[in-house]
C-alpha positions as CSV (number, residue, x, y, z in Angstrom):
1,M,1.1,21.9,-31.7
2,T,1.0,20.1,-28.4
3,E,-2.1,19.7,-26.3
4,A,-0.7,22.0,-23.6
5,R,-0.3,24.8,-26.2
6,R,-3.9,24.5,-27.3
7,L,-5.1,25.2,-23.8
8,L,-7.2,28.3,-23.4
9,P,-6.0,30.8,-20.8
10,V,-8.8,29.9,-18.5
11,E,-8.0,26.2,-18.8
12,R,-4.3,26.9,-18.1
13,R,-5.1,29.0,-15.1
14,Q,-7.4,26.3,-13.7
15,Q,-4.5,23.8,-14.0
16,I,-2.1,26.2,-12.4
17,A,-4.6,26.7,-9.5
18,K,-4.8,22.9,-9.1
19,L,-1.0,22.6,-9.1
20,A,-0.8,25.4,-6.5
21,D,-3.2,23.6,-4.2
22,E,-1.3,20.3,-4.6
23,S,2.3,21.5,-4.2
24,G,2.0,24.9,-2.4
25,V,4.9,26.3,-4.4
26,L,5.1,27.2,-8.1
27,R,8.0,28.4,-10.2
28,I,7.6,30.4,-13.4
29,A,10.3,28.6,-15.3
30,D,8.7,25.2,-14.5
31,L,5.2,26.2,-15.6
32,A,6.5,28.0,-18.8
33,S,8.1,24.7,-19.8
34,R,5.2,22.6,-18.8
35,F,2.6,24.6,-20.7
36,E,5.1,25.6,-23.5
37,V,4.4,29.3,-23.1
38,A,6.6,32.4,-22.4
39,D,7.5,33.3,-18.8
40,E,5.5,36.5,-19.2
41,T,2.4,34.5,-20.0
42,I,2.8,32.7,-16.6
43,R,3.4,36.0,-14.9
44,R,0.1,37.3,-16.3
45,D,-1.6,34.1,-15.1
46,F,-0.1,34.7,-11.6
47,V,-1.5,38.3,-11.6
48,W,-5.0,37.1,-12.4
49,L,-4.9,34.2,-9.9
50,E,-3.6,36.5,-7.2
51,Q,-6.5,38.8,-7.8
52,Q,-8.8,35.8,-7.3
53,G,-7.1,35.0,-4.0
54,V,-5.7,31.7,-5.3
55,L,-2.0,32.4,-4.8
56,T,0.5,35.0,-3.7
57,R,3.3,36.1,-6.2
58,E,6.9,35.8,-5.1
59,H,10.2,36.5,-6.9
60,G,10.5,33.8,-9.6
61,G,7.3,32.0,-8.7
62,A,4.2,32.0,-6.4
63,L,2.8,30.4,-3.3
64,S,-0.7,29.0,-2.9
65,A,-2.9,31.1,-0.7
66,G,-2.8,28.4,1.9
67,A,0.9,28.0,1.9
68,D,1.8,31.5,3.0
69,R,-0.9,32.1,5.6
70,E,-1.1,30.7,9.1
71,S,-4.5,30.0,10.5
72,L,-5.2,31.6,13.8
73,Y,-3.8,29.8,16.9
74,N,-7.2,28.8,18.3
75,N,-8.2,27.3,15.0
76,R,-5.0,25.4,14.7
77,E,-5.5,24.0,18.2
78,R,-8.6,22.3,17.1
79,E,-7.0,20.9,13.9
80,H,-5.6,17.3,14.1
81,S,-5.8,17.4,17.9
82,R,-5.8,13.6,18.3
83,E,-2.6,13.4,16.2
84,K,-0.9,16.1,18.1
85,R,-1.8,14.4,21.4
86,L,-0.3,11.1,20.1
87,I,2.9,13.0,19.0
88,A,3.2,14.6,22.4
89,Q,2.9,11.3,24.2
90,V,5.7,9.9,22.1
91,A,7.9,13.0,22.5
92,L,7.6,12.7,26.3
93,N,9.8,9.5,26.1
94,F,12.7,11.6,24.8
95,V,12.6,14.2,27.6
96,R,14.9,13.3,30.4
97,D,14.6,14.4,34.0
98,S,17.1,17.1,35.0
99,S,17.7,18.1,31.4
100,T,17.5,21.4,29.6
101,I,15.1,21.6,26.7
102,I,14.0,24.2,24.2
103,L,10.3,24.0,23.5
104,D,9.1,25.8,20.3
105,S,5.8,27.7,20.3
106,G,2.8,26.2,18.6
107,T,-0.2,23.9,19.1
108,T,1.6,20.6,18.8
109,T,4.2,21.5,21.4
110,H,1.4,22.9,23.6
111,H,0.0,19.3,23.9
112,L,3.4,18.3,25.4
113,V,3.3,21.0,28.1
114,A,0.8,19.2,30.4
115,L,2.6,15.9,30.0
116,L,5.9,17.5,31.2
117,R,4.4,17.7,34.7
118,S,5.5,14.1,35.1
119,K,9.2,15.1,34.7
120,R,11.4,16.5,37.4
121,D,13.9,19.3,37.6
122,L,13.6,20.4,34.0
123,V,14.9,23.7,32.6
124,V,12.6,24.7,29.8
125,I,13.6,27.5,27.4
126,T,10.7,28.6,25.3
127,N,9.3,31.3,23.0
128,G,5.8,30.0,23.6
129,I,4.0,32.5,25.7
130,S,1.0,30.1,25.9
131,H,3.2,27.4,27.3
132,V,4.4,29.3,30.4
133,A,1.5,28.8,32.8
134,G,1.3,25.1,32.1
135,L,5.1,24.7,32.6
136,L,5.0,26.5,35.9
137,A,2.4,24.1,37.2
138,N,5.3,21.7,37.8
139,P,7.1,23.2,40.9
140,T,10.3,21.5,39.9
141,T,10.5,23.1,36.4
142,S,12.4,26.3,35.7
143,V,11.3,28.3,32.8
144,V,13.3,30.7,30.6
145,V,11.3,32.8,28.1
146,A,13.1,34.1,25.0
147,G,12.2,37.8,24.8
148,G,10.9,39.6,21.8
149,S,7.8,40.5,20.0
150,V,4.8,38.2,20.3
151,R,3.1,36.9,17.1
152,R,-0.6,36.4,17.4
153,E,-0.5,33.5,14.9
154,S,1.8,31.4,17.1
155,I,1.5,33.1,20.5
156,G,5.3,33.0,20.4
157,T,8.1,35.5,20.6
158,V,10.1,36.3,17.5
159,G,12.7,38.9,16.4
160,D,16.3,39.8,17.2
161,L,15.8,39.7,21.0
162,A,14.4,36.2,20.9
163,V,17.1,34.9,18.6
164,A,19.8,36.7,20.7
165,T,18.5,34.9,23.9
166,L,18.9,31.5,22.2
167,E,22.3,32.3,20.9
168,K,23.5,32.8,24.4
169,L,22.2,29.5,25.7
170,H,22.7,25.7,25.2
171,A,20.2,22.9,25.7
172,D,20.3,19.2,25.7
173,H,17.3,18.9,23.4
174,T,15.1,21.1,21.1
175,L,11.5,20.1,20.4
176,L,10.6,21.9,17.2
177,A,7.3,22.6,15.5
178,T,6.8,23.4,11.8
179,H,4.3,24.2,9.0
180,G,5.6,21.7,6.5
181,F,8.3,19.0,6.0
182,S,9.6,16.5,3.5
183,A,12.9,14.8,2.6
184,Q,13.3,17.0,-0.4
185,M,12.2,20.4,0.9
186,G,13.3,19.9,4.5
187,I,11.6,21.9,7.2
188,T,9.6,24.9,5.9
189,Y,7.6,27.8,7.4
190,P,5.6,30.7,6.0
191,N,7.0,33.4,8.3
192,L,10.6,34.7,8.1
193,E,10.7,35.8,11.8
194,E,9.6,32.3,12.9
195,V,12.2,30.8,10.6
196,A,15.0,32.8,12.3
197,I,14.1,31.6,15.8
198,K,13.6,28.0,14.7
199,R,17.1,28.0,13.2
200,A,18.5,29.4,16.5
201,M,16.7,26.6,18.4
202,I,18.3,24.0,16.2
203,A,21.8,25.5,16.6
204,A,21.4,25.8,20.4
205,A,20.7,22.1,21.2
206,S,22.7,18.9,21.1
207,E,19.6,16.9,20.0
208,V,16.7,18.0,17.8
209,T,13.3,16.4,17.4
210,L,10.7,17.6,14.9
211,L,7.1,17.3,16.0
212,A,4.7,17.5,13.0
213,D,1.5,15.7,12.3
214,G,1.0,13.9,9.0
215,S,-1.0,16.8,7.5
216,K,2.2,18.8,7.3
217,Y,4.0,16.2,5.3
218,G,4.7,17.4,1.7
219,R,3.6,20.9,2.5
220,A,6.1,23.5,1.2
221,S,6.0,26.9,2.7
222,M,7.8,30.1,1.6
223,A,11.0,29.8,3.6
224,R,13.2,26.8,4.4
225,V,14.2,26.4,8.0
226,A,16.7,23.6,7.7
227,S,17.4,20.3,6.0
228,L,15.9,17.2,7.7
229,A,19.5,16.1,8.0
230,E,19.8,18.7,10.8
231,V,17.4,16.9,13.1
232,D,17.8,13.6,14.9
233,R,14.2,12.4,14.6
234,V,10.8,13.2,13.3
235,I,7.7,12.2,15.3
236,T,4.7,12.3,13.0
237,T,1.5,10.5,12.1
238,G,0.6,8.7,9.0
239,P,0.0,8.1,6.2
240,I,3.5,8.8,4.9
241,P,4.7,6.8,1.8
242,E,7.3,4.2,2.5
243,E,9.6,5.7,-0.2
244,E,9.5,9.0,1.7
245,I,10.4,7.3,4.9
246,A,13.3,5.6,3.2
247,K,14.5,9.0,1.9
248,M,14.4,10.4,5.4
249,R,16.3,7.4,6.7
250,E,19.0,8.0,4.1
251,L,19.4,11.5,5.6
252,G,20.1,9.8,9.0
253,V,16.8,10.7,10.5
254,E,14.9,8.4,12.8
255,V,11.2,8.4,11.8
256,I,8.6,7.6,14.5
257,I,5.0,7.2,13.5
258,A,2.6,7.9,16.4
259,D,0.1,5.0,16.5
260,E,-2.9,4.9,18.8
261,S,-2.9,1.1,18.8
262,A,0.5,1.0,20.6
263,E,0.9,0.9,24.3
264,P,0.1,4.4,25.9
265,A,3.6,4.6,27.4
266,A,5.3,4.1,24.1
267,G,2.5,5.5,21.9
268,A,4.2,4.8,18.6
269,M,5.6,2.4,16.1
270,R,9.2,3.2,15.4
271,I,10.8,3.1,12.0
272,L,14.5,3.2,12.7
273,P,17.2,4.4,10.4
């Protein structure tokens, strides 16, 4: 009998909880093989762990409690604010005067809004309700808001109306936010309505840049938005393992690490594909 099979239920559940915290996503078949128990045993473990608030059960697996919940917008604004500011400074270099851009809702993209006052004659399409006042502070900027229901978690519009707006438009560049990303999992997000509008944003633009601080690297949420191969570049912060950067480069993605030691105008160290 193997060591895994000698584990008491409480020990096995402790290990499952640890795995949930580390990876965010758990699959019944993988755990049954790992611990050499029946699928039904893992299902019972999931029921117990869900009752403890550790995870949320899904078909064929489970998500960690942190993976399928978004923190409130005001809380997220305070999280990793320095990194988000650095990312916004770098992203500004990829926004051209007189272009049409799609700006996703979220706290990372919100840092970019004030910086866009330095640009002229932009058309900004956004689902970010919290972005609008800041964008209108630039008298040369035109703002198009994707209609729909407003989610409190992102202060952004979602739903069929918002997606339909984007399907009728075309932009030079989409600047996208997310909850998690990696070369293997791609871009992931915990809310299906947000996933739909993010997919529409990717489809509507000639160029796509993902803005995601380093805390989101390796985080896997419930739903997959897209493969990283569908974006042109990722602007993020470290640390990200060199082997992961190599995998992203293999997908044809430009990876830019925002670095405070760089010149403010550039704001980053580039790692080119």
